[in-house]
C-alpha positions, 0 to 999 in steps of 0.5 A, a space after each residue: 500500500 502506497 502512502 495516501 493522498 488526502 481526500 477532502 473532508 466528508 468526501 466533498 466534491 467541490 474542488 477541481 483536481 488542482 484544488 484537491 492537490 492543494 488540499 492534500 498538501 495543506 493536510 500533509 503540512 499540518 501533519 508534518 508540523 504535528 510530527 515535529 512539535 515545538 522544541 522550545 516548549 517543555 515536553 512538546 517534542 520530539 514526537 517519534 510515534 506520530 507520523 504523516 500517512 502521506 509519507 509513510 505507508 500505513 500497511 494492511 494491518 491498520 486498526 481504528 478507534 472512534 473517540 467520542 465526547 459531548 459536543 455541548 460546550 462544557 465550559 458553558 455548562 460548568 459556568 451555569 447554574 441551571 439549564 436555562 442559563 447554559 442554553 441562553 449562554 450557548 445561544 448567545 454567540 458562536 464564540 462559546 460553541 467550542 467543541 468543534 460544532 457550531 449551530 444557528 437557530 431559526 425561529 418563526 413569528 411567534 419566536 418558536 424554534 423551527 429549524 436548527 442548522 449544525 456545522 462541523 466543517 473546518 475553516 481551512 477547507 473554505 479558505 482553500 475552496 474560496 481561492 480555487 473556486 469562489 463561484 462554488 462558495 457563493 453557490 453553496 452559501 445560497 443553497 445552504 444558508 440563504 438564496 439572497 447571499 451576494 458575492 460582496 457579502 463573502 469577499 472583500 474588495 481584493 477578492 479575499 474570502 471573509 470567513 466571518 461574514 454576515 451569513 456566518 457570524 451569528 447564532 441566527 443568520 446561518 452557519 456555513 462552517 466553523 468560526 470559533 477560534 479553537 475549532 480548526 483542523 490545525 488544532 485537531 491535528 496538533 492535539 493528536 501529535 502532542 498527545 502521542 508522546 508517552 509521558 512518565 511521572 517523577 516516580 517513573 510510572 507512566 502518566 495515564 490520567 486525562 487531566 494530567 496528560 493535557 496539563 503536562 502536554 499543554 495541548 488543547 483546552 483542559 475544560 473542554 469535553 473534546 480535547 482532553 478525551 482525544 488526547 487521552 485516547 491517542 496517548 493510550 495507543 502510544 503507551 501500547 507501542 503504536 504509532 499514531 496518525 489521523 485517518 483520511 479524510 481528516 475532519 470532524 463528522 456527525 454521528 447521528 441523533 439520539 431522541 430517546 428522551 424526546 416526545 412529540 404531540 402525535 407520537 411522530 419519531 423526532 429522529 425523522 426530522 434530522 437530515 444530513 445536507 453535506 458529506 457522504 459515506 458516513 462522513 457528514 459535515 452539515 446537519 439540519 433539524 427541522 419540523 415539517 410545516 404539516 407536522 407543525 400545523 397538526 401539532 397546533 391543532 393537537 395542543 394549542 398550549 404547546 410551547 415549542 414544536 418538540 418536547 422531551 421529558 416535559 422539558 422544552 427542546 433546545 439546540 444544545 441537545 446534541 451529544 457526542 463527537 468522535 474522532 478516529 486516529 490511525 496507528 501502527 505498531 512501533 517502539 515506544 521507548 523513544 517516546 517516553 518523556 518525563 513530566 513531573 510538573 504539578 497540575 494547575 489548580 482549577 478555578 472555582 467556576 470550572 471544577 471537574 463536573 461529575 460524570 453524566 448519566 449514561 443517558 445524556 440529556 443532550 440527544 444530538 449525537 455528533 460524530 467526528 471521525 478520526 481513526 486509529 490505524 495500527 500496523 504490525 
């Protein structure tokens, strides 16, 4: 098996041949940087167990693992005393939606939720697409956000793409791709690289605790749901003498919708209101939750007192009700000894407002399931 050529995220077909080659080079460069690390930062380099699959043959014996985490922003949840507070704060700005998933809510004239649009597309893809095919960018915005989007809404006077444009910079006017500063593919790749270092404590024992690993490695944000879990799973495979990388296509993807705790007035399965609008072959990067107009009319006749179109366990439906993202990483067997790094620093104290929350019940109160596929490949 020859070294691979990276595929656009979600198996999207927006790019021409030159654009696909440019995408391959962009991801390969991110992999190389993640492999090198930063020698000026303690415990950050070298990273002998991380590799770029565009340069090293993965081989036929690859094994994979999907890593999952709750996609509602954990920092918001920790800083909120009630469900209402966290919902309101999460809906206030895309900047707080920091778990590699962002959303926009549409409401009707009665201020009731009718549609929620979710995206997990990284900004790197859109910047590259805008350079190679600006007309396609405009077409996609008109298809997925609003037919009235104009060219000048998306590009400045020099023709440069504006990622935070008027159609992609709020929680109400649309969400085409991720814009939160930490929600980038570059950050995802870097977490995998930094977490591939096997670390030991001052007494010589291997470091395995999730929080200790991210504090020592200084990768990601410790109070997020995503970064600590991703790093811990990558490090687990590194400790078991596997070399690790990220699966192709590199990206974050939706996994599905869990509606076990939802109820509709007429018993309709709320899962039928969830659909994917971008991506293919299980690698979906855009999803919409929308109640059809016929159902809304029927429900109004059924119960004039209904406060919102969908209810779950007597609580109002809210767009934070998605749950888990998963990524997969590739790995191949290799010697771990060279990757051992000592890290005897004490963990930083957690502020009173950001204490470790107790583990949630198995049935999450946020039924949206976001899947972020990164794979682990193991090669003998």
